[in-house]
C-alpha positions, 0 to 999 in steps of 0.5 A: 354660724355653723361651719358647712363642713361639720356634720353631726348633732348639737343636742336635738339639732342635727346637721346631716349632709345633703341628700346624695346617692341612696341616702335619701332619708334622715334614717339613712343619713344617721346611719351613715354618720354612726358608721363613719364615726366608728373610724374616728373613735376606734376601739373607744366606741363602735356601733355594731351594724345592728345598733346602727340599723336600730339607733338610726331611727332615733335622734343622734343624741339618743344614739350616743347616750345609749352608747355611753350607757352601754359602755358603762358597766357599773361593776367597774364603778364604786360609790366612794366611802371613806371606810372603804379599804380595797385595791381598786385602782383609781383612774382620776381623769375618767372619774372626773369625766364620768362624774361630770356626765352622771351628775349633770342632771341630778345630784348623785353620789360621787363615783370612782372608776378604774382604767376599764372605763377609759373607753366610756370616758373618752367617748364622753369627753368627745360628745358631752361638752359644756354639760350638753350632748354634741358631736360635730365632726369635719366631713372631709375627715370622716370621708378620709378615714373611710377611704383609708380603711378601705384602702388598707383592706384592699391593699393588705399586702402593700404599705399604706401610709396616712399622710393627713391630707392624702394617702399613699400606697407603696411596695417593693415592686410598685412605684407608688400611688397617692390618693387625695380625699375630699367630701364634695358633690362632684358634677361630671361636666364641671367638677370642683376639683381645683384644690386637690388637682393643684396638690396633685400637680405639685407632687408630680412636678416634685417627682414624688409620684406620677399616679394620683387619684382624687377620691370623692363620694360617689353620687348618682351623676358621678359613677365612673372614673374621670381621667384628668389632663393638665396642659402644664404636665404634657411633657411628663409621664403622669396619670390623674383620675377623679375616683368615685368611692361608694358609701353605700356599704354603710347602710347595708 
């Protein structure tokens, strides 16, 4: 049984988050995934806004197959011939990965590649597993990287540190702010924030931070900050807020 936290695709089967906010169609949800995957792959795979809009109309498998083909300029690949004598610098790892992908459906010539094809080799290694196209990513990681990117852009004058389970913002004249991220569908009247809140309380008790935000995706109900008050911290100076982060920018 597939972990509910994983989203993406396995061959033609797609695992997308449930409808929320303005993501009320398969096309918009695919577009969201393509956009968020950019933060995971970095320079090895970047879907442009144009590609996101166009490719979201097709299955995710086709979108990533298209991207692999686009990243594979064949001027960087040569057919192996024993009599060849050149200064072509072989990249063994990318050669193996690319050949496995190209030869999965047919018996093609053995190709050799150089370091210019490392990006496409990395992409293939992520989404071509056991001779099948598949890519499943933890949605909490996708959201964390999305928030991290937003914070770095917003606070370019401060030091932003990725702590894995959280993000902190510091500067010489700023005491510091810690942000815990989690992809959850927050209900305002009964928010499911227990785990993140426990981490926030521990951090405040240790004296590391007194201002902590709990970041979640914005939805139709969760549109404003929610201050959180904790009885066991009533004698301490602190501030905890649940913050809605809009993902709408991914479909604009």
